[in-house]
C-alpha positions in Angstrom: 49.6 173.8 70.2 46.6 175.3 72.2 44.4 173.2 74.5 41.7 173.6 72.1 43.9 172.3 69.3 45.0 169.4 71.3 41.4 168.5 72.0 40.5 168.8 68.4 42.7 166.0 67.4 40.6 163.1 65.8 42.3 160.4 67.9 41.5 162.2 71.1 37.9 162.6 70.4 35.6 161.6 73.3 38.8 160.6 75.3 39.3 163.9 77.3 37.0 166.4 78.8 36.1 169.2 76.7 37.8 172.6 77.2 35.2 174.3 79.4 34.8 171.1 81.5 38.6 171.0 81.6 38.7 174.6 82.7 36.0 173.9 85.4 37.9 170.8 86.8 41.3 172.6 86.7 39.5 175.7 88.6 38.2 173.3 91.2 41.8 172.0 91.7 43.1 175.6 91.9 40.4 176.4 94.5 41.4 173.5 96.7 42.4 174.5 100.2 45.2 172.0 99.9 47.6 171.9 96.8 47.3 168.5 95.1 50.2 167.3 93.0 49.0 167.3 89.3 49.6 163.5 89.0 46.8 163.1 91.7 44.2 164.7 89.5 45.2 165.1 85.8 44.2 161.5 85.0 40.6 162.5 85.8 40.7 164.5 82.7 40.7 161.4 80.7 38.4 159.5 82.9 40.8 158.3 85.7 42.5 155.7 83.3 46.2 155.0 84.5 47.1 155.2 80.8 46.8 158.6 79.0 45.0 158.4 75.6 47.8 160.1 73.7 49.5 158.8 70.7 52.8 160.1 71.7 54.8 161.6 74.6 55.2 165.0 72.7 51.3 165.2 72.6 50.9 164.3 76.2 53.6 166.7 77.3 52.1 169.6 75.4 48.6 168.8 76.9 50.2 168.7 80.5 51.9 172.1 79.9 48.6 173.5 78.9 46.8 172.2 82.0 49.6 173.3 84.3 49.6 176.7 82.7 46.1 177.0 83.4 46.3 176.1 87.1 49.4 178.3 87.4 47.2 181.2 86.0 44.0 180.3 88.1 45.5 179.6 91.5 47.1 183.1 92.0 44.0 184.8 90.5 41.7 183.1 92.9 43.9 184.0 95.9 44.2 187.6 94.9 40.4 188.0 93.9 41.2 188.6 90.4 39.8 185.5 88.8 37.0 186.1 86.1 35.0 184.1 83.9 37.1 183.0 80.9 36.2 184.6 77.3 33.2 182.9 75.8 31.5 182.1 79.0 28.4 184.1 79.1 24.7 184.4 80.0 22.3 183.6 76.9 18.8 184.8 76.2 17.5 181.5 75.1 19.3 179.1 77.3 20.0 181.3 80.4 23.6 180.4 80.3 25.9 179.3 77.3 27.0 175.7 76.9 30.5 176.8 78.2 29.1 177.9 81.5 27.2 174.7 81.9 30.2 172.5 80.9 32.4 174.7 83.1 30.1 174.1 86.2 29.9 170.4 85.4 33.7 170.2 85.2 34.1 172.2 88.4 31.6 169.9 90.2 33.4 166.9 89.0 36.6 168.3 90.4 35.1 169.2 93.7 34.2 165.6 94.2 37.8 164.6 94.1 38.7 167.3 96.8 35.3 167.0 98.9 37.0 165.5 101.8 39.6 168.3 102.1 36.6 170.8 102.0 34.6 169.0 104.5 37.5 168.7 106.8 38.3 172.3 107.0 34.5 173.4 106.6 32.6 170.8 108.7 28.9 170.8 108.3 28.0 172.5 111.5 30.4 175.5 110.9 29.7 178.9 109.4 32.0 178.2 106.6 30.0 175.2 105.5 27.3 177.8 104.5 29.7 179.6 102.2 30.9 176.2 100.6 27.1 175.1 100.2 26.2 178.6 98.7 29.0 178.2 96.0 28.0 174.6 95.3 24.3 175.5 95.0 25.1 178.4 92.7 27.4 176.2 90.4 24.5 173.5 90.5 22.0 176.1 89.3 24.0 177.2 86.6 24.8 173.8 85.4 21.1 172.9 85.2 19.2 176.1 85.0 15.9 174.6 83.7 15.4 172.4 86.9 16.4 175.4 88.9 13.9 177.6 87.3 11.1 174.9 87.7 12.0 174.5 91.4 12.0 178.2 91.9 8.6 178.4 90.1 7.2 175.9 92.2 8.0 177.9 95.3 6.5 181.0 93.6 9.7 182.7 92.8 10.5 184.1 89.4 13.9 183.0 89.0 15.4 184.4 85.5 17.0 187.5 87.3 18.5 185.4 89.8 20.8 183.7 87.2 22.3 186.9 86.1 23.1 187.8 89.7 24.6 184.2 90.5 26.6 184.2 87.3 28.1 187.7 88.0 28.8 186.5 91.6 30.6 183.2 90.7 34.1 184.9 90.4 33.8 186.6 93.9 32.4 183.4 95.2 35.1 181.2 94.1 37.8 183.7 95.0 36.1 184.1 98.5 35.9 180.4 98.9 39.6 179.9 97.9 41.0 182.4 100.3 38.9 181.2 103.1 39.9 177.6 102.5 43.6 178.3 102.3 43.4 180.4 105.4 41.6 177.6 107.3 43.9 174.9 105.9 47.0 177.0 107.2 45.6 177.2 110.5 44.9 173.4 110.8 
């Protein structure tokens, strides 16, 4: 059973993050400078409750296999600078970015909150690396809420639409660079 098939189960409706938010959250965990055990973060995929919302153990096991497989795919891709946007994540003429990109960014930003202390420890506010981290988070925030970002840019006299294509195209490189830098700094600590 695929992740999408698991998430489509009626009994799990509204109990788990959707697929793009899950993908974003798992990407955040794969970007982390320190590897966290899945049991420390997987419950956040269903709201942080101690009890998983699955009706049977096989369903839970299948779900966990999908999540761990995703992490196992993303972590090496991020560390080897080969991570790319998953299929179906794209720019959109009407909405700037499609809902998959928005949800991905929301999930990644939620995941980042869980590992924020790890990042701030190795990239303190006064460090050069803090700018890298801030730039990535700002870019993700802009893709998560492009309307507000465009309004803000327009208020500053900047035409913002072309910025979004650049940001969208740069996200894979930014996430890979941040991950590689974070892991290097964590190993030095």
